[in-house]
N, C-alpha and C positions, 0 to 999 in steps of 0.2 A: 394732234398733240402726242408727242412721244414721251412716255413715262418710264420706259425701261428699254435698254438695248445692250445686252451683254450675254456672254456665254451661249451664243446661238439662239437667243430669245429676244424678240422685240415686241413691246406692248405699245399700241397706239389707241387713242380714244377720239372718237368723232361723235359728239353729242351723247346719245344714249347707247351707242354701239362701240364696243371695244374689240380690237383685233389683236390676237396673240399669234405672232408669226415665228415659226421655226426657221431660223435664218442661217442654215448651214448647207446650202444646196450642193457644195462640192463633195460633201460626204453623205448626200441624200438625207440630210437632217438626222444623221445618226445621233443617238442620245448618250449623255454622260451624266454622272452625278452633279457636275457643275450646271448643266442644263436643267436638271431636275430642281435644283435649288432656285434657279432663275424663274422657272415656271411657278414654283410655289410662291416666290416673291411677287410675281405678276398678280397673283390672286389677292394679295394683301394691298396692292397699290390701286386697285380699281376704285374710282370715285363712286359714291353712293347713288349717283344718277344713272349709272350704267344698267341697262336692262338686258342687253344681248352681248354675248362674247363669241366671236368667231375665231376658231383655231384653224390655222392654215400652215402649209409648208411651202417654202420657196423652191422653185425648180421642178424637176420632173417627178419627184416622189414626195409624199407626205412625210414619211419617216421610215427609214430602213431598219429601225430598231436600235438596239444597244450597239454603240461603237465597238468594233472588234478589238480595240485596244484593251477593253475590259477583260478579255479572255487570255491576255498575255500574263506571264508570271509577275511582271512588275505592275500591271494595271495602269491607272492614270496617275500622273504626278500629284502627290499630296493627298491621294485617296487610298483607302484600304483596298488591296487586291482581293480577288475571290479567295485566294489562299489565306490571306490575313483575316478575312471575315470568318472563314471556316474555323480558324484557330481560336477565335474569340469565345467568350462565354456565351451562354444562351441569351442572357439579357443584353449583352453587347451586340450580338448578331441581330436580335429582334429590334433593338433601337436603331441600328443602321438601316435595316429594311424599312422600318416605319418612317424614317426621315425621307428615304427615297419616295415612298408612297405619297408624301405630302404634295408632290407635283400633280398627282392624279385625283385628289380628293375634293377640291373646291369647285369643280366645274358643275356640280349638281346642286349647288346652293339654291334654295327656293326663291331667292330674290333675283336670280338670273336665269336665262335660258341660253345654253351653250350649243353651238353648232360646229361640228368638225367638217371642214371642207377637204375631202380626201381625193387625191389624185395619185396615180402610180402606186408605189409600194407602201403598205402600212403593215410592217412586219414586227412581231414580238412586242417590244415596248411601244412601237408605233401603233400597232393594232390596239393595245390597251389604252393608249392616249386617246384614240378615236372613240373607244368604248367609254371613256370617262365623261364624254360629253353627252348632253341630252339627246341630240339629233345628229344624224350623219347625212350629208349630201355628198354624193360621189360622182367623180368623172367616170366615163365608161371604160377607162383604162385602169381603174382602181383594182388592187389585189391585196387581200388581207391574208395573213398567215400567222399562226401562233407557233413559233419555232422553239419555244423553251423546252418542251418535252423532248424534242429531238436532240437537244444538247444535254439531256440528263437533269434538267431543271424543271420548275413549274412556273406558270404565270403568277407573279407575285406583286404586280403593280396595279392591283384593284380591278383587273379585267374579268375575273371569273364570274363575279356576281352579275354584272350587266349582260355578259354574254349568255349565261343561262337564262336570264330574264327575257332576252330578245329572241333566242332561237330554240330554247328548251334544252333539257339536260342531255338527251341522247345525241343531238346534233353538236352541242358544245363539246361533249366528250370526244366525238369523232374528229372534230376540227382540231382540238388541242392535241389529242394523242397521235394523230397522223402528221400534224404540222403542214397539211396540204394548203394550197392556195384556194381562197374563195374569191372568185372574180365578181365584178360589179353586178352582172345580171343575176347571179345566184344570191349575192348579198341583198339585193332588192327583193328577190322572191322569198327569202327566208326571214325577212324583217330586220336584217342587220343595217341596211341602208334605207333611209326614208325616201330618197329620190336619187335616181341616176340620170345624168345628163351628159351630152358630149363635152369633152374636156374644155373646149373653147367657151362653153356656156357656164362653167362651174361658178365663176365669180358672180355672174349675173343671177344665177339661180339662188345662191346664198343670200345675195342682197335682197332679192324678192321675198325670200322666206323671212329674213330679218324684218323687213318692212311689214309683212303680214302679222308677225308676232308682236310688234310694238303698236299695232293699230288698236288692240284691245286695252282697256284700262289696266294699269300695272298691278293693282291690288287683286283684281280678279284673276289675272294670270298666276300670281304668286299663290293664291289660295288653291287654284285648280292644280297647279304643279304639286303642291304639298299633298293634296288629296290623292292624286294618281301615284305619287312616289310611295305613299304609305299603304296603298291598297293591297299590295301583295302580302304584307305582314298582318293585315287585319282580317277578321272574319267578315262575312257578308253583313251581319248585323252591326258590327263595329264600324264598317264602312258607311252604312246608312246613318249611323249616329254622327260620324265625322262630317258627312255631307250636310246634315242638318245644322251642326254647329258652325260650319264654314258659311253656309248660306245666311244664317242669322247674323253673323258678323258683317257680311256684305250688305244685307238689307239695312241694318242699323247705320252702317257707314254712308250708304246712299241717301238715307233719310236725315243725315246730319246728326245722328244720335250716337256715333261711335265715341269711344273713350278719348 
């Protein structure tokens, strides 16, 4: 069932698994503000029964990053150009960037597990979109790069927090500041990729992972994801207490004593 198909974004749902496809292969799924709004809308359209969201890109690349039209003086039709944004007030500029970020924020909702299926290039905004997901399964031709610093900008589409969490501060700084390519084998070695497979096997590997994830009871997965997501910001003793509270909820639910 197709719930959305516009501005280079297609959302389909098959039972408990939703697929969000970047559908602009002619431009290697280059991103634009219109695409970001469509991605944000896709998050609001998910049925409550969905447990897994797969994010994929059509064609040879996952996403080559921001469409180069953004860097022209006129920018995109109907959108503020970079120059227009720079001339705005602090609050206007902040609000514009915050709107763009909405495309990247819903993938880690605790009621979902999101999987990025990455092949070919995942550059800049493409890299950050892959980082927005909980898990990343990569083809052996995947190449990640954070090119924003090379352009005099910073990664501002929510990618810095998960990148540091995955690979550590020093390596994240080196990757971002140099803008170099991280190939699939290194991505797996440093924890950026959960799994690397031959390109021909990418779709099957993602399907297998999705099936394994839905095998466990949904509420147990939701509680576990919330525990792990909050672990970094809690002390050891706070995490122990969070584990006890979560397990108490599970036990009561399994015993038929939940609220």
